[in-house]
C-alpha positions as CSV (number, residue, x, y, z in Angstrom):
1,M,-32.3,10.9,2.7
2,H,-29.7,11.2,5.5
3,D,-29.9,15.2,5.3
4,L,-33.6,15.0,5.5
5,M,-33.6,12.9,8.6
6,N,-31.1,15.2,10.0
7,D,-33.1,18.3,9.5
8,L,-36.2,16.4,10.7
9,A,-34.5,15.5,14.1
10,K,-33.3,19.1,14.5
11,S,-36.8,20.3,13.9
12,V,-38.1,18.2,16.5
13,M,-35.4,18.8,19.0
14,G,-35.8,22.6,18.5
15,K,-33.6,24.4,20.9
16,F,-33.0,21.5,23.4
17,C,-30.4,20.2,21.0
18,V,-27.6,22.4,19.6
19,Q,-24.9,21.3,17.3
20,L,-22.6,24.1,16.7
21,D,-20.6,24.2,13.6
22,V,-17.8,27.0,13.0
23,H,-18.9,27.0,9.4
24,R,-22.6,27.5,10.3
25,P,-22.8,29.9,13.4
26,Q,-25.8,29.4,15.8
27,E,-27.2,30.8,18.7
28,I,-27.0,28.7,22.1
29,S,-30.4,28.8,23.8
30,T,-30.4,28.7,27.7
31,K,-32.9,25.7,27.2
32,A,-30.3,23.7,25.4
33,R,-29.9,20.1,27.0
34,Y,-27.6,18.7,24.6
35,F,-24.7,20.3,23.0
36,S,-22.1,19.3,20.6
37,Y,-19.8,21.2,18.5
38,I,-17.7,20.6,15.3
39,G,-14.9,22.9,14.1
40,K,-11.1,23.4,14.8
41,E,-10.7,26.9,16.0
42,N,-9.9,27.6,19.5
43,K,-13.0,28.6,21.9
44,N,-12.8,31.7,24.1
45,L,-14.2,32.5,27.4
46,E,-17.4,34.0,25.7
47,F,-18.0,30.7,24.2
48,F,-17.9,28.9,27.7
49,E,-20.1,31.3,29.3
50,K,-22.8,31.0,26.6
51,V,-22.6,27.3,26.9
52,F,-22.6,27.0,30.9
53,K,-25.5,29.5,31.3
54,C,-27.6,26.3,30.0
55,N,-28.4,25.2,33.6
56,Q,-30.2,22.2,32.2
57,L,-27.3,20.9,30.1
58,R,-27.2,17.2,30.0
59,S,-24.4,16.8,27.3
60,F,-21.3,18.8,26.4
61,I,-19.4,16.9,23.7
62,Q,-17.0,18.0,20.9
63,W,-16.0,15.8,18.1
64,D,-12.6,16.8,16.9
65,E,-10.7,13.7,17.8
66,A,-7.2,14.7,16.4
67,F,-7.2,18.3,17.3
68,F,-5.7,20.1,20.3
69,Y,-6.9,23.4,21.6
70,S,-4.5,26.0,23.0
71,F,-7.3,28.0,24.7
72,C,-6.6,28.3,28.5
73,I,-9.4,26.6,30.6
74,N,-9.0,28.6,33.8
75,D,-10.4,28.4,37.4
76,N,-13.4,30.7,36.4
77,I,-14.5,28.4,33.5
78,I,-14.1,25.2,35.8
79,S,-16.3,26.7,38.6
80,K,-19.0,27.4,36.0
81,L,-18.7,23.8,35.0
82,S,-19.3,22.7,38.5
83,H,-22.6,24.2,38.5
84,L,-24.0,21.9,35.6
85,K,-25.5,19.5,38.2
86,Y,-27.7,17.7,35.5
87,I,-24.7,16.9,33.2
88,R,-24.5,13.4,31.9
89,Q,-21.9,13.5,29.4
90,L,-18.7,15.9,29.6
91,S,-15.8,16.0,27.1
92,L,-12.8,18.3,27.5
93,R,-11.0,16.3,25.1
94,G,-7.7,18.1,23.5
95,Y,-7.6,21.2,25.8
96,Q,-3.9,20.9,26.5
97,T,-4.1,23.7,29.0
98,F,-6.7,21.9,31.5
99,V,-4.5,20.7,34.3
100,E,-6.9,19.9,37.3
101,F,-10.3,20.1,38.7
102,S,-9.8,23.3,41.0
103,V,-13.2,22.9,42.5
104,D,-15.5,20.1,44.2
105,I,-17.1,18.2,41.3
106,S,-19.1,15.9,43.4
107,N,-22.4,17.4,42.7
108,L,-22.1,16.3,39.0
109,K,-23.7,13.3,40.5
110,Y,-25.6,12.2,37.2
111,L,-22.4,12.4,35.3
112,H,-21.8,8.9,33.5
113,Y,-19.4,9.8,30.5
114,L,-16.1,11.9,31.1
115,D,-13.5,12.4,28.3
116,L,-10.2,14.2,29.4
117,S,-8.2,12.6,26.7
118,G,-5.2,14.8,25.5
119,T,-5.4,17.3,28.2
120,S,-2.5,17.9,30.8
121,I,-4.4,17.0,33.7
122,Q,-1.9,15.8,36.5
123,S,-4.1,14.7,39.6
124,F,-7.7,14.5,40.6
125,P,-9.5,15.8,43.5
126,F,-10.9,13.3,46.2
127,S,-14.3,14.4,45.1
128,M,-13.9,12.9,41.7
129,C,-14.3,9.4,43.1
130,L,-17.9,10.3,44.5
131,L,-19.3,10.3,41.1
132,I,-20.9,6.9,41.6
133,N,-22.8,6.9,38.4
134,L,-19.6,7.6,36.2
135,Q,-19.3,4.7,33.5
136,T,-16.9,5.7,31.2
137,L,-13.5,7.5,31.9
138,K,-11.4,8.4,29.1
139,L,-7.8,9.5,29.7
140,R,-6.1,8.6,26.6
141,N,-2.7,10.6,26.1
142,C,-2.7,12.2,29.4
143,H,1.0,12.3,29.4
144,H,1.2,14.3,32.6
145,L,-0.9,11.9,34.7
146,T,1.2,9.5,36.7
147,K,-1.3,8.4,39.4
148,L,-5.3,7.7,40.1
149,P,-6.8,8.6,43.0
150,S,-6.2,6.4,46.2
151,N,-10.2,6.0,46.4
152,F,-10.6,5.1,42.8
153,H,-12.3,1.9,43.8
154,K,-15.3,3.9,44.8
155,L,-16.4,4.5,41.4
156,I,-18.6,1.5,41.5
157,D,-20.3,1.7,38.3
158,L,-17.3,2.2,36.1
159,R,-17.5,0.1,33.0
160,H,-14.9,1.6,30.7
161,L,-11.5,2.9,31.6
162,D,-9.1,4.3,28.9
163,L,-5.5,4.7,30.2
164,D,-3.6,4.3,26.8
165,G,-0.8,6.8,26.6
166,C,-1.0,7.7,30.4
167,R,2.3,7.4,32.6
168,I,0.4,5.8,35.5
169,Q,3.1,4.2,37.8
170,K,0.8,2.1,39.5
171,M,-2.9,0.9,39.8
172,P,-4.8,2.2,43.1
173,K,-5.6,-0.4,45.5
174,Y,-8.8,-2.5,45.4
175,M,-9.1,-2.4,41.7
176,G,-11.0,-5.7,42.0
177,K,-14.0,-3.9,43.5
178,L,-14.7,-2.1,40.0
179,N,-16.5,-5.5,39.2
180,H,-18.5,-3.8,36.5
181,L,-15.5,-3.0,34.3
182,Q,-15.9,-4.2,30.9
183,T,-12.7,-2.6,29.3
184,M,-9.6,-1.5,30.7
185,N,-6.8,-1.3,28.4
186,K,-3.8,-0.9,30.6
187,F,-2.9,-2.5,34.0
188,V,0.6,-1.3,35.5
189,V,2.3,-3.6,37.8
190,A,3.9,-2.0,40.9
191,K,6.7,-3.0,43.4
192,K,4.4,-2.0,46.3
193,G,1.7,0.0,47.2
194,G,-0.8,-0.6,44.4
195,S,-3.1,-3.2,43.1
196,S,-1.5,-6.7,42.5
197,L,-2.5,-8.6,39.3
198,K,-4.6,-10.8,41.5
199,E,-7.3,-7.9,41.5
200,L,-7.9,-8.7,37.7
201,G,-9.5,-12.1,39.0
202,A,-12.5,-10.3,40.3
203,L,-13.1,-8.5,36.8
204,N,-15.2,-11.2,35.2
205,H,-16.7,-8.8,32.5
206,L,-13.2,-7.6,31.4
207,R,-13.0,-7.8,27.6
208,G,-11.4,-6.0,24.5
209,T,-7.7,-5.0,24.7
210,L,-5.3,-5.3,27.9
211,T,-1.7,-4.3,28.3
212,I,-0.1,-5.4,31.5
213,S,3.3,-3.4,31.9
214,N,6.1,-3.7,34.3
215,M,5.8,-7.5,34.2
216,Q,9.5,-7.5,35.7
217,L,8.0,-6.4,39.1
218,I,6.1,-9.7,39.6
219,N,7.2,-11.8,42.3
220,D,4.4,-14.0,43.5
221,L,3.2,-16.5,41.0
222,T,0.3,-17.5,43.4
223,E,-1.2,-13.9,43.0
224,L,-0.3,-14.1,39.2
225,R,-2.4,-17.3,38.9
226,G,-5.3,-15.3,40.7
227,A,-5.4,-12.9,37.6
228,N,-7.3,-15.9,35.8
229,L,-6.6,-14.2,32.4
230,K,-7.9,-17.5,30.9
231,E,-11.5,-16.5,31.8
232,K,-11.3,-12.9,30.2
233,L,-12.7,-12.8,26.8
234,L,-9.8,-10.5,25.4
235,D,-9.2,-9.5,21.7
236,K,-5.6,-8.2,22.4
237,L,-3.1,-9.0,25.0
238,N,0.1,-7.1,25.4
239,L,2.6,-8.3,27.8
240,Q,5.5,-5.7,28.6
241,W,8.7,-6.1,30.6
242,H,10.6,-2.7,31.1
243,W,14.3,-2.8,31.8
244,Q,16.4,0.2,32.3
245,D,18.5,1.3,29.3
246,G,21.9,-0.6,29.2
247,Y,20.6,-3.2,31.2
248,K,22.9,-6.5,31.2
249,F,21.4,-10.0,31.5
250,N,22.9,-12.1,34.2
251,H,21.7,-14.3,37.0
252,R,22.4,-11.6,39.7
253,H,19.7,-9.4,38.2
254,V,17.4,-11.7,36.2
255,D,16.0,-15.2,37.1
256,A,15.3,-16.5,33.7
257,Q,13.4,-19.6,35.2
258,H,11.2,-16.9,37.1
259,E,10.6,-15.2,34.0
260,E,9.6,-18.3,32.1
261,N,7.4,-19.5,34.9
262,I,5.5,-16.1,34.7
263,L,4.8,-16.4,31.1
264,E,3.7,-20.0,31.5
265,V,1.1,-19.0,34.0
266,L,-0.5,-16.2,32.0
267,V,-2.3,-18.5,29.5
268,P,-5.1,-16.4,27.8
269,N,-8.4,-17.2,26.7
270,H,-9.0,-18.7,23.3
271,S,-10.8,-15.6,22.2
272,V,-7.4,-13.6,21.8
273,K,-6.9,-12.6,18.3
274,E,-3.6,-10.3,18.9
275,L,-0.8,-11.1,21.2
276,I,2.4,-9.0,21.7
277,V,5.1,-10.0,24.0
278,E,7.8,-7.4,24.6
279,R,11.2,-7.6,26.5
280,Y,10.6,-10.8,27.9
281,R,13.9,-12.2,29.5
282,G,13.3,-16.0,29.5
283,T,15.2,-18.2,27.3
284,K,12.4,-20.0,25.9
285,F,8.8,-19.4,25.3
286,P,6.0,-21.5,26.9
287,N,4.4,-24.3,25.1
288,W,1.0,-22.8,25.0
289,L,2.4,-20.1,22.5
290,G,2.3,-22.9,19.8
291,D,-0.9,-24.7,20.9
292,S,-3.6,-24.6,18.4
293,H,-6.1,-25.6,20.9
294,I,-5.2,-22.8,23.2
295,L,-4.9,-20.1,20.6
296,P,-7.2,-21.2,17.8
297,N,-8.3,-17.6,16.9
298,L,-4.9,-15.9,17.0
299,M,-4.3,-13.8,13.8
300,S,-1.6,-11.5,15.0
301,L,1.6,-12.2,16.9
302,S,4.7,-10.1,17.8
303,F,7.8,-10.8,19.8
304,S,10.0,-7.8,20.5
305,F,13.3,-7.7,22.0
306,C,13.0,-10.8,23.8
307,T,16.9,-10.9,23.7
308,N,17.7,-14.1,25.8
309,C,15.4,-16.5,23.7
310,V,17.3,-18.9,21.8
311,Y,14.3,-21.0,20.2
312,L,11.0,-20.0,18.6
313,P,8.0,-21.8,19.6
314,P,6.0,-24.0,17.1
315,L,4.1,-21.2,15.5
316,G,3.4,-23.1,12.3
317,Q,0.4,-24.9,13.5
318,L,-1.6,-21.9,14.6
319,P,-4.6,-22.1,12.4
320,S,-5.6,-18.5,12.2
321,L,-2.2,-16.8,12.3
322,Q,-1.9,-14.2,9.5
323,K,0.7,-11.7,10.7
324,L,3.9,-12.5,12.6
325,R,6.8,-10.1,13.6
326,I,9.9,-11.1,15.1
327,E,12.1,-8.2,16.3
328,G,15.3,-8.0,18.2
329,L,15.6,-11.7,19.2
330,K,19.3,-11.4,19.3
331,G,19.7,-14.9,20.9
332,I,18.4,-16.7,18.1
333,R,21.0,-18.5,15.8
334,M,18.9,-20.9,13.9
335,I,15.5,-21.3,12.8
336,G,14.5,-25.0,12.5
337,R,11.9,-27.8,12.3
338,E,10.6,-26.5,15.8
339,F,9.2,-23.4,14.2
340,Y,7.0,-25.2,11.8
341,G,5.5,-27.6,14.4
342,N,7.6,-30.3,15.2
343,G,6.8,-32.6,12.5
344,S,3.0,-32.2,12.5
345,S,1.3,-33.4,9.2
346,N,-0.5,-30.4,8.7
347,A,0.9,-27.7,6.4
348,P,2.7,-25.0,8.5
349,F,1.6,-21.4,8.4
350,R,-1.2,-22.0,6.1
351,C,-2.9,-18.6,6.8
352,L,0.0,-16.6,7.3
353,S,0.1,-13.6,4.9
354,Y,2.8,-11.2,6.6
355,L,6.1,-12.3,8.1
356,R,8.7,-9.9,9.4
357,F,12.1,-10.6,10.9
358,D,14.1,-7.4,12.0
359,D,17.2,-6.9,14.0
360,M,18.4,-10.5,14.8
361,G,22.0,-10.0,14.9
362,K,22.9,-13.6,15.6
363,W,20.7,-15.5,13.3
364,E,22.8,-17.5,10.9
365,L,20.5,-20.3,9.4
366,W,16.9,-20.7,8.4
367,N,16.2,-24.5,7.9
368,I,13.3,-24.8,5.3
369,C,11.0,-27.4,6.2
370,Q,8.0,-28.9,4.1
371,E,9.0,-26.4,1.4
372,D,6.4,-27.4,-1.1
373,E,3.5,-26.7,1.5
374,S,4.8,-24.0,3.8
375,F,3.4,-20.5,3.7
376,P,1.0,-21.0,1.0
377,C,-0.8,-17.5,1.6
378,L,2.3,-15.5,2.3
379,Q,2.0,-12.2,0.5
380,E,4.8,-10.0,2.4
381,L,8.3,-11.1,3.6
382,H,10.6,-8.6,5.4
383,I,14.0,-9.8,6.4
384,L,15.9,-6.5,8.0
385,N,19.2,-6.2,9.8
386,C,20.2,-9.8,10.1
387,P,23.8,-9.5,9.1
388,R,24.8,-13.2,9.8
389,L,22.0,-14.8,7.8
390,T,23.6,-16.9,5.1
391,K,20.8,-19.0,3.8
392,S,18.4,-19.9,2.9
393,L,14.8,-18.7,1.6
394,L,11.9,-20.7,0.4
395,P,12.3,-21.3,-3.4
396,H,8.7,-20.8,-4.3
397,L,6.1,-18.8,-2.6
398,P,3.1,-18.8,-4.8
399,S,1.2,-15.9,-3.1
400,L,4.2,-13.5,-2.6
401,R,3.7,-10.0,-3.6
402,R,6.2,-7.9,-1.6
403,L,9.7,-8.9,-0.6
404,V,11.9,-6.8,1.3
405,I,15.7,-7.6,2.3
406,I,17.8,-4.9,3.9
407,G,21.3,-5.2,5.7
408,C,21.7,-9.1,5.0
409,G,25.3,-8.7,3.5
410,K,25.8,-12.5,4.0
411,L,22.7,-13.8,2.7
412,E,23.7,-16.1,-0.3
413,T,20.2,-17.3,-1.9
414,T,18.0,-17.3,-4.8
415,L,15.1,-15.2,-4.5
416,P,11.6,-17.0,-4.2
417,K,9.6,-17.4,-7.4
418,S,6.0,-15.8,-7.4
419,S,3.7,-15.1,-10.2
420,C,2.3,-12.4,-8.0
421,M,5.3,-10.2,-7.2
422,E,4.7,-6.5,-7.3
423,D,7.2,-5.0,-5.1
424,L,10.8,-6.1,-4.7
425,Y,13.2,-4.2,-2.4
426,L,16.9,-5.1,-1.9
427,S,19.6,-3.1,0.2
428,G,22.8,-4.1,1.4
429,C,22.5,-7.7,-0.1
430,Q,25.8,-7.9,-1.9
431,K,25.6,-11.9,-2.3
432,I,22.0,-12.0,-3.9
433,A,22.4,-12.1,-7.6
434,V,20.0,-9.6,-9.2
435,K,19.6,-11.7,-12.2
436,D,17.6,-14.1,-10.1
437,M,14.6,-11.9,-10.3
438,P,11.5,-13.7,-8.8
439,T,9.2,-12.6,-11.8
440,W,8.8,-15.8,-13.6
441,S,5.5,-17.8,-13.4
442,S,5.2,-21.5,-13.9
443,T,4.4,-20.9,-17.5
444,D,7.6,-18.7,-17.9
445,V,5.7,-15.5,-18.7
446,L,7.3,-12.4,-17.4
447,Q,5.4,-10.7,-14.8
448,P,5.8,-6.8,-14.6
449,L,6.9,-5.5,-11.1
450,H,5.2,-2.2,-9.9
451,D,8.2,-1.2,-7.7
452,L,11.8,-2.2,-7.9
453,T,14.6,-0.8,-5.6
454,L,18.0,-2.2,-5.7
455,N,20.8,-0.6,-3.6
456,D,24.2,-1.8,-2.8
457,C,23.5,-5.3,-4.5
458,A,25.5,-7.7,-6.7
459,Q,24.9,-7.4,-10.3
């Protein structure tokens, strides 16, 4: 039925709609208005000349998302492109030799979708920001792009901006004027010359994913409050601090209290499902991180290289949390009662299915709390490169399917029992006795493991 409908659509559209497939060559009519192509061979000059003779062309789209083209898009091709004055949708995605628009493109006044992802574009002409009908601009993985035009705010109808994988050093001024923006997955804080986070406050329709990078450059908490993240219906929020390699923490360079104030202010909306905090330099996390009323829908949480934190927030009472990753928190020595929720009567981590600890060089003790009720749904537990950890693990994890422990030479404990265990990986764990296999169910029936790896372990 799908093929029949496709054939019917093609017969109705006739020469106005061309879908070119390398496996099924097709002539390109000069009357074509909607053009797309599939196929992973490089296109040549003749190909573009045929396409761009279609003066009424509305759409030029290619669908090979993961493919890059080595064919050189030169000034001759770009000049032909600039004559497609009726074009609405244009994709040059994957053409790595495309560096810049060398001609005036302001006459493409109907253009509302532009995808330059994966190209080598380095800059935009001033005329680009005269495309007042542009609604979607995709610049994903444009690794050579370091800045956006200073008059970027003139794209008044812009709704979707994809900057993931770009090396933008600052946001242009007056980003708050783009008040139709619905998705913008990256905002770069600059020391001077760009938009401050306060500009986010005017973007009332912003939703989806947002990464805020260069958080270490934030100085004014008043402007930070103006970002008003609490009113943004985001699904994913990534907060990134960037410190130079070899950066040493001391009070001459980092004001820990200031860092803590920054994170305390950035309370997200309750809609957030995924939260990532990277290289935060405060000594503690804000209280809202463990508040079930503020984060009732949070499903995934990651802390990475927050090296000065000495305590974890009370994460055990987040009602929807399913995945938790804690990596590089080298200030943590003990995980205690506060991790579970400070004495709450509710079962801690009641929805958590994945838990990972990695590269925690000072972690020594994991105090188990409410051991009969904790982690009832945990399916995967990873403990990696925690050389000082001595004890202990939960004795019983009823839903555990995969257990990975690597580089924990001082960990002396019995392995948790689970009737669901399928995969056990132990490496560099000399004090865990292999005889304590976690494969016995409550009825003492041996459950078969699908994968078992033991490397440099005790007998």
